[in-house]
DRENDRENVEX-720381 format. One line per field, with one value per residue (C-alpha): residue number from 1; residue in one letter; x, y, z. Coordinates in nm, 3 decimals. Example, Ala and Ser with C-alpha at 12.3 -4.5 7.8 and 13.67 -1.06 7.14 Angstrom:
seq	1_2
type	a_s
xx	1.230_1.367
yy	-0.450_-0.106
zz	0.780_0.714
END
This chain:
seq	1_2_3_4_5_6_7_8_9_10_11_12_13_14_15_16_17_18_19_20_21_22_23_24_25_26_27_28_29_30_31_32_33_34_35_36_37_38_39_40_41_42_43_44_45_46_47_48_49_50_51_52_53_54_55_56_57_58_59_60_61_62_63_64_65_66_67_68_69_70_71_72_73_74_75_76_77_78_79_80_81_82_83_84_85_86_87_88_89_90_91_92_93_94_95_96_97_98_99_100_101_102_103_104_105_106_107_108_109_110_111_112_113_114_115_116_117_118_119_120_121_122_123_124_125_126_127_128_129_130_131_132_133_134_135_136_137_138_139_140_141_142_143_144_145_146_147_148_149_150_151_152_153_154_155_156_157_158_159_160_161_162_163_164_165_166_167_168_169_170_171_172_173_174_175_176_177_178_179_180_181_182_183_184_185_186_187_188_189_190_191_192_193_194_195_196_197_198_199_200_201_202_203_204_205_206_207_208_209_210_211_212_213_214_215_216_217_218_219_220_221_222_223_224_225_226_227_228_229_230_231_232_233_234_235_236_237_238_239_240_241_242_243_244_245_246_247_248_249_250_251_252_253_254_255_256_257_258_259_260_261_262_263_264_265_266_267_268_269_270_271_272_273_274_275_276_277_278_279_280_281_282_283_284_285_286_287_288_289_290_291_292_293_294_295_296_297_298_299_300_301_302_303_304_305_306_307_308_309_310_311_312_313_314_315_316_317_318_319_320_321_322_323_324_325_326_327_328_329_330_331_332_333_334_335_336_337_338_339_340_341_342_343_344_345_346_347_348_349_350_351_352_353_354_355_356_357_358_359_360_361_362_363_364_365_366_367_368_369_370_371_372_373_374_375_376_377_378_379_380_381_382_383_384_385_386_387_388_389_390_391_392_393_394_395_396_397_398_399_400_401_402_403_404_405_406_407_408_409_410_411_412
type	m_n_n_s_e_l_s_d_s_t_i_p_e_e_r_n_s_l_t_e_p_i_t_t_i_q_i_d_d_r_r_i_t_i_l_g_t_a_h_v_s_k_i_s_a_e_k_v_r_e_l_i_a_s_g_t_y_d_a_i_a_i_e_l_c_p_s_r_h_n_a_i_v_n_p_d_a_m_a_k_m_d_l_f_q_v_i_k_n_g_q_a_s_m_v_a_a_s_l_a_l_g_a_f_q_q_r_i_a_e_q_f_g_i_e_p_g_a_e_m_r_v_a_i_r_d_a_q_d_a_q_l_p_v_v_l_i_d_r_e_i_g_i_t_l_k_r_i_y_h_n_i_p_w_w_k_r_m_g_l_l_g_g_l_i_g_s_v_i_s_k_e_e_v_s_a_a_e_i_e_k_l_k_e_g_d_v_l_e_s_t_f_s_q_f_a_e_d_e_k_d_l_f_k_p_l_i_s_e_r_d_k_y_m_s_a_r_l_i_k_e_s_k_e_n_n_y_r_h_m_l_a_v_v_g_a_g_h_l_k_g_m_q_h_q_i_t_q_q_c_i_p_d_p_d_t_i_i_t_e_l_d_a_h_p_t_s_a_n_w_f_k_y_l_p_w_i_i_v_l_l_i_l_i_g_f_v_i_g_f_t_r_s_p_e_i_g_t_a_m_v_l_d_w_v_f_i_n_g_g_l_s_a_l_g_a_t_i_a_f_a_h_p_l_t_i_v_t_a_f_f_a_a_p_l_t_s_l_n_p_t_i_g_a_g_m_v_v_a_a_a_e_t_y_l_r_k_p_k_v_a_d_f_n_c_l_r_s_d_a_t_s_l_k_g_w_w_n_n_q_v_t_r_i_l_l_i_f_i_l_s_t_m_g_s_a_i_g_t_y_v_a_g_f_r_i_f_e_r_l_s_g
xx	2.245_2.622_2.845_2.808_2.433_2.407_2.539_2.675_2.575_2.253_2.147_2.058_1.698_1.604_1.458_1.148_0.978_0.854_1.165_1.131_1.411_1.441_1.699_1.723_1.911_2.026_1.994_2.117_1.903_1.624_1.583_1.403_1.328_1.251_1.060_1.072_0.750_0.607_0.275_0.142_0.265_0.053_0.375_0.453_0.114_0.171_0.517_0.369_0.114_0.384_0.609_0.331_0.211_0.562_0.502_0.850_0.743_0.584_0.484_0.407_0.505_0.363_0.439_0.115_0.025_-0.295_-0.485_-0.394_-0.455_-0.798_-0.877_-0.808_-0.990_-1.269_-1.327_-1.646_-1.457_-1.449_-1.828_-1.828_-1.608_-1.724_-1.661_-1.708_-1.438_-1.210_-1.239_-1.217_-0.902_-0.734_-0.733_-0.918_-0.598_-0.486_-0.814_-0.801_-0.444_-0.541_-0.835_-0.609_-0.358_-0.636_-0.761_-0.416_-0.407_-0.757_-0.642_-0.367_-0.613_-0.844_-0.567_-0.373_-0.622_-0.391_-0.489_-0.216_-0.132_-0.268_0.032_-0.061_-0.417_-0.286_-0.044_-0.324_-0.569_-0.324_-0.161_-0.501_-0.589_-0.261_-0.329_-0.012_0.014_0.009_0.248_0.200_0.545_0.498_0.463_0.120_0.044_-0.073_0.264_0.450_0.239_0.303_0.676_0.666_0.483_0.738_1.035_0.917_0.987_0.685_0.625_0.576_0.335_-0.003_0.118_0.204_-0.149_-0.306_-0.072_-0.156_-0.529_-0.486_-0.258_-0.469_-0.795_-0.629_-0.763_-0.413_-0.295_-0.029_0.301_0.531_0.794_0.548_0.458_0.827_0.858_0.569_0.741_1.041_0.812_0.676_0.335_0.363_0.692_0.578_0.258_0.422_0.719_0.489_0.464_0.725_0.974_1.258_1.227_1.506_1.243_1.051_1.328_1.394_1.036_0.909_1.194_1.494_1.292_1.051_1.340_1.470_1.126_1.026_1.363_1.326_0.974_1.099_1.380_1.149_0.869_1.109_1.280_0.978_0.761_1.049_0.953_1.201_1.153_0.953_0.855_0.843_0.653_0.768_0.803_1.117_1.237_1.276_1.460_1.815_1.775_1.621_1.887_2.154_1.985_1.968_2.298_2.503_2.352_2.210_1.935_2.089_1.767_1.449_1.217_1.409_1.415_1.040_0.961_1.178_1.030_0.674_0.709_0.522_0.768_0.846_0.945_1.241_1.162_1.165_0.941_0.645_0.638_0.633_0.248_0.234_0.510_0.309_-0.003_0.197_0.336_-0.014_-0.151_0.143_0.066_-0.295_-0.184_0.064_-0.198_-0.461_-0.194_-0.119_-0.485_-0.821_-0.854_-0.529_-0.612_-0.961_-0.822_-0.579_-0.855_-1.068_-0.770_-0.726_-1.094_-1.159_-0.834_-0.813_-1.185_-1.233_-0.969_-1.093_-1.451_-1.323_-1.172_-1.504_-1.686_-1.457_-1.550_-1.921_-1.984_-2.325_-2.385_-2.387_-2.058_-1.907_-2.028_-1.879_-1.545_-1.548_-1.602_-1.413_-1.084_-0.983_-1.050_-0.893_-0.584_-0.527_-0.551_-0.304_-0.474_-0.781_-0.767_-1.013_-1.063_-1.170_-1.446_-1.560_-1.567_-1.758_-2.015_-2.058_-2.094_-2.369_-2.551_-2.519_-2.480_-2.333_-2.571_-2.498_-2.467_-2.187_-1.981_-2.060_-1.945_-1.649_-1.366_-1.513_-1.611_-1.260_-1.119_-1.271_-1.273_-1.652_-1.678_-1.477_-1.726_-2.043_-1.976_-2.055_-1.778_-1.501_-1.655_-1.623_-1.258_-1.207_-1.378_-1.140_-0.833_-0.928_-1.058_-0.741_-0.523_-0.720_-0.682_-0.310_-0.248_-0.471_-0.269_0.051_-0.112_-0.302_0.006_0.214_-0.070_-0.084_0.287_0.268_0.023_0.259_0.552_0.345
yy	2.316_2.350_2.347_2.721_2.691_2.437_2.433_2.090_2.122_2.171_2.467_2.369_2.439_2.596_2.317_2.377_2.145_1.933_1.775_1.584_1.517_1.831_1.983_2.288_2.291_2.607_2.630_2.967_3.221_2.970_2.724_2.393_2.263_1.892_1.771_1.398_1.280_0.960_0.869_0.743_1.025_1.303_1.492_1.501_1.659_1.918_1.996_2.055_2.292_2.475_2.524_2.648_2.888_3.037_3.222_3.123_2.938_3.046_2.695_2.361_2.038_1.706_1.341_1.275_1.206_1.342_1.016_0.993_1.365_1.328_1.040_1.272_1.584_1.392_1.069_0.996_0.975_0.594_0.591_0.750_0.480_0.323_-0.045_-0.151_0.095_-0.022_-0.381_-0.286_-0.078_-0.355_-0.157_-0.406_-0.529_-0.171_-0.076_-0.391_-0.307_0.053_-0.067_-0.314_-0.040_0.173_-0.120_-0.167_0.197_0.167_-0.127_0.089_0.369_0.132_-0.043_0.263_0.544_0.717_0.844_0.750_1.044_1.299_1.523_1.538_1.639_1.909_2.031_2.059_2.230_2.472_2.564_2.647_2.854_3.042_3.084_2.897_2.677_2.301_2.111_1.737_1.589_1.211_0.984_0.850_0.546_0.350_0.388_0.297_-0.017_-0.115_-0.064_-0.276_-0.547_-0.525_-0.538_-0.863_-1.197_-1.309_-1.621_-1.402_-1.150_-1.311_-1.409_-1.047_-0.927_-1.219_-1.166_-0.797_-0.864_-1.152_-0.949_-0.638_-0.821_-1.034_-0.999_-1.012_-0.696_-0.488_-0.582_-0.343_-0.398_-0.290_0.020_0.107_0.085_0.326_0.561_0.551_0.707_0.515_0.353_0.192_0.020_-0.105_-0.246_-0.438_-0.558_-0.762_-1.039_-0.972_-1.257_-1.022_-0.658_-0.574_-0.626_-0.336_-0.091_0.051_0.133_0.216_0.414_0.505_0.596_0.806_0.979_1.085_1.169_1.389_1.562_1.641_1.775_2.001_2.144_2.195_2.362_2.581_2.709_2.748_2.925_3.108_2.988_3.143_2.887_2.565_2.329_1.963_1.724_1.367_1.038_1.027_0.729_0.956_1.247_1.111_0.992_1.317_1.521_1.317_1.353_1.732_1.813_1.574_1.720_1.387_1.570_1.795_1.792_1.752_1.724_1.429_1.250_1.302_1.176_0.867_0.775_0.848_0.598_0.271_-0.018_-0.224_-0.589_-0.727_-0.771_-1.151_-1.158_-0.991_-1.279_-1.544_-1.571_-1.617_-1.879_-2.072_-2.053_-2.170_-2.467_-2.564_-2.546_-2.746_-3.005_-3.026_-3.068_-3.344_-3.516_-3.520_-3.629_-3.933_-4.019_-3.840_-3.998_-3.847_-3.505_-3.508_-3.608_-3.314_-3.068_-3.203_-3.175_-2.814_-2.724_-2.905_-2.809_-2.448_-2.380_-2.580_-2.391_-2.054_-2.153_-2.270_-1.927_-1.762_-2.006_-1.926_-1.559_-1.652_-1.551_-1.579_-1.932_-1.796_-1.617_-1.949_-2.108_-1.812_-1.870_-2.237_-2.168_-1.837_-1.937_-2.207_-1.961_-1.648_-1.848_-1.898_-1.520_-1.326_-0.995_-1.089_-1.214_-1.462_-1.240_-0.950_-1.153_-1.317_-0.993_-0.818_-1.098_-1.068_-0.690_-0.736_-1.004_-0.835_-0.463_-0.304_-0.079_0.275_0.144_-0.092_0.202_0.414_0.136_0.034_0.159_0.032_-0.307_-0.354_-0.371_-0.712_-1.055_-1.071_-0.726_-0.828_-1.107_-0.914_-0.593_-0.649_-0.414_-0.591_-0.929_-0.845_-0.754_-1.086_-1.269_-1.097_-1.191_-1.549_-1.645_-1.497_-1.694_-2.011_-1.969_-1.892_-2.203_-2.405_-2.300_-2.449_-2.758_-2.837_-2.763_-3.016_-3.268_-3.226_-3.290_-3.585_-3.741_-3.671_-3.831_-4.124
zz	-0.619_-0.557_-0.249_-0.191_-0.170_0.109_0.460_0.548_0.911_1.092_1.302_1.660_1.746_2.076_2.292_2.498_2.745_2.455_2.304_1.979_1.726_1.517_1.287_1.062_0.730_0.555_0.175_0.049_0.233_0.295_0.578_0.618_0.967_0.986_1.293_1.360_1.517_1.661_1.501_1.835_2.056_2.204_2.275_1.900_1.828_2.102_1.964_1.616_1.765_1.958_1.653_1.426_1.696_1.716_1.387_1.264_0.951_0.625_0.504_0.668_0.489_0.607_0.545_0.360_-0.002_-0.160_-0.095_0.273_0.316_0.158_0.395_0.689_0.571_0.397_0.594_0.396_0.064_0.078_0.079_-0.268_-0.417_-0.745_-0.675_-1.039_-1.146_-0.866_-0.990_-1.358_-1.301_-1.105_-0.781_-0.559_-0.393_-0.335_-0.168_0.047_0.155_0.238_0.448_0.624_0.705_0.846_1.053_1.206_1.308_1.457_1.668_1.812_1.884_2.071_2.264_2.377_2.351_2.102_1.760_1.508_1.287_1.536_1.470_1.100_1.182_1.415_1.147_0.888_1.121_1.284_0.953_0.808_1.117_1.077_0.701_0.612_0.301_0.365_0.136_0.084_0.032_0.054_-0.248_-0.334_-0.117_-0.423_-0.595_-0.275_-0.234_-0.597_-0.553_-0.236_-0.430_-0.711_-0.469_-0.312_-0.487_-0.685_-0.473_-0.162_-0.312_-0.249_0.095_0.166_0.093_0.277_0.570_0.581_0.603_0.847_1.071_1.101_1.173_1.437_1.790_1.934_2.103_1.934_2.097_2.280_2.009_1.738_1.937_1.970_1.591_1.559_1.801_1.570_1.320_1.022_1.047_0.702_0.781_1.120_0.972_0.689_0.892_1.117_0.862_0.594_0.590_0.511_0.609_0.362_0.089_0.240_0.324_-0.021_-0.131_0.218_0.369_0.152_-0.159_0.045_0.225_-0.113_-0.254_0.040_0.041_-0.329_-0.270_0.010_-0.201_-0.500_-0.301_-0.104_-0.418_-0.647_-0.387_-0.221_0.125_0.365_0.640_0.597_0.874_0.765_0.993_0.921_1.106_1.318_1.117_0.814_0.976_0.954_0.596_0.478_0.654_0.477_0.138_0.166_0.338_0.121_-0.198_-0.314_-0.505_-0.771_-0.976_-0.763_-1.066_-1.208_-0.872_-0.822_-1.172_-1.126_-0.788_-0.903_-1.187_-1.169_-1.132_-1.438_-1.448_-1.636_-2.004_-1.981_-1.672_-1.841_-2.087_-1.811_-1.791_-2.168_-2.152_-1.891_-2.111_-2.410_-2.215_-2.099_-2.454_-2.588_-2.320_-2.441_-2.803_-2.715_-2.499_-2.776_-3.025_-2.812_-2.757_-2.718_-2.370_-2.244_-2.393_-2.243_-1.902_-1.919_-2.000_-1.716_-1.478_-1.583_-1.541_-1.213_-1.038_-1.156_-1.143_-0.826_-0.626_-0.748_-0.656_-0.318_-0.257_-0.344_-0.118_0.177_0.126_0.137_-0.222_-0.387_-0.528_-0.883_-0.812_-0.703_-1.027_-1.217_-1.044_-1.142_-1.512_-1.539_-1.376_-1.631_-1.914_-1.760_-1.664_-2.037_-2.093_-1.872_-1.958_-1.752_-1.395_-1.248_-0.944_-1.163_-1.330_-1.007_-0.806_-1.084_-1.081_-0.704_-0.731_-0.990_-0.792_-0.453_-0.492_-0.176_0.016_0.127_0.482_0.372_0.247_0.554_0.789_0.574_0.794_1.121_0.974_0.834_1.189_1.266_1.105_1.125_0.967_0.658_0.590_0.689_0.498_0.130_0.012_0.205_0.119_-0.252_-0.194_-0.015_-0.302_-0.544_-0.339_-0.251_-0.597_-0.751_-0.510_-0.582_-0.957_-0.926_-0.716_-0.948_-1.252_-1.109_-0.956_-1.277_-1.485_-1.289_-1.316_-1.693_-1.735_-1.497_-1.740_-2.029_-1.852_-1.724
END
């Protein structure tokens, strides 16, 4: 795309009684209109309906990824989830975070009588009624969550997930400030920023990367399908950034940008060896301890087992795990902590799933149960997710506490 292809200014839209931030960008003989919406505004939903009914557009793009779109058009999809596969594939934290996000939105709906994301539902339904293609332009929520996790310092990561769950199941009302953030247009940012210590950690993966990703998707879809005039329905918080990305020609090659931003984040080369370095130090400590005396070595091993296993078992106990699951946590954590390829939470959650298989009713009530503290403990699906999280946190804390204890013995 070169300078001759793109107008550097926007075309004013005719304003009706329903005024929402909106701008149109010219690219060659094609146009893209971006409507900035508030995810908790009935006016935004009415504006979407009004624009689609005008017959001006030949495609409707929405700020949804395939997963979030599927959750809207197929709300029973969660009930078909294979929990064993979720645990095996390391997706338990991701499912817990998605449920927590949904619970936060449900709290808003109950408090204000407003359905978050109503404008997206209207866009999907009205576009289908008008026989217009619906284009999903947002990045997969799973990748965004992973990039958020990667962008936050490692010592804050477990706190982020715990804070997310604790925040959304709180009985406190959503504050006016949080509602104003939602009106600015990004439900993901407003949810995470409640408890993130530094919102700058969130800005890049949540906002700026998605501005660029959605802009690239719009340019790609418009060109490849020769849409003459697309309507993009996005949160108002993205409108300015997307307008800048497109008008300032920040996306010369949409395919490259999409591929880059779709990639799973990678750690620095040295960081991926850190778990193995910790294991090596622990094992060296054991060897030195036994070299000095069998009593010291045995004491170190017992410290490792009782501290690591005990804290992991405590996490499982807090989540009301089955007694055999708690025993599994106690014996599994000291072993899995010496093998970074297997997490304690994975073994413990799998044991709980085997011992207490979730019922169909647990899956059917999953979304509603996830909105309350009692529901997370009563629903077997969410309880398994809690067992995974809390036993993992216990084992992680135990690794460092036991490690310091071992080296205290060596220096004593």
